[in-house]
Residue, then its C-alpha position, 0 to 999 in steps of 0.5 A: m499500499s503506497q501511503g503507508k502499511l497497513s495493520n493487519v495486512g502482511p506483505k502477501s496479502a499487501a502483494w493480491l491486493r496490489q495486483v488487484g488494482i486496490r494500492t492506497q487506502d482511499e482504494l480500500v475504502a473505495a472497494g469495502a473490505v468484501g469488495a476487495f476480497m471478493k476482487v482477490k478471489r475472482a483473482g484466482f487467489k485463495p485468501s482465507l476469511n482472515l482475507l476478509y477480516a483483516l482488509e475490515g479490521a485495516l478500515l475500522g483501525c481495530h485488529w481483526q479479532q476485533v472486528p465485533e461477529a456480528r460484521r463478520a457473520q455479514m460479510c461471510a453471507e456476503v462473500e456467499e452470496l457473491t462466491a455463488l455468482l462467480p462460474n464454477k471453474k471446475g464443472r464449467p463445459g468445454p468449449v462449444t463445437y460442432s460436426e457436420g453428420v448425416s441428413r435426414p429426409t425432410d420437408n426441405d431436401a428438395a431446397d437442399s443440395s448438398g445433403m448435408e446438414m449441421s449436427f449439433g450432437f442433440d436427438d431433434a426433428g431438425g437433424g441431430d444426432s440419428s444414433g440415438g444418444g451417446d458421444s459421437s466426438a472424438d478425443 
């Protein structure tokens, strides 16, 4: 932090904050403890709740252990709410791909001279997977 060292914030936490664009006391005040914590989390770091309490303590001018329990609970609820909105990286689907499938007769066959339809792997009436299911993509 360029306006002097914040209480409760060690070198690792200060480095995380700098990397997410929080370099001054004023920037921390503007982001708030929860906002700054979520910026660190969204950047891919794995902060513990101690960072959240430390940031709030720095804003309140007290030791992080002196942050009132009611305020801690309120901040944790806010973090849980905001974390639920983040994309789930573990269950994230892969890239969208398509393949050309064998066409099935449709009412528009006279207008389609290519004989090929786009297949998106769905078993639908418009020309998808006619195999009845399963993954036909090759890795």
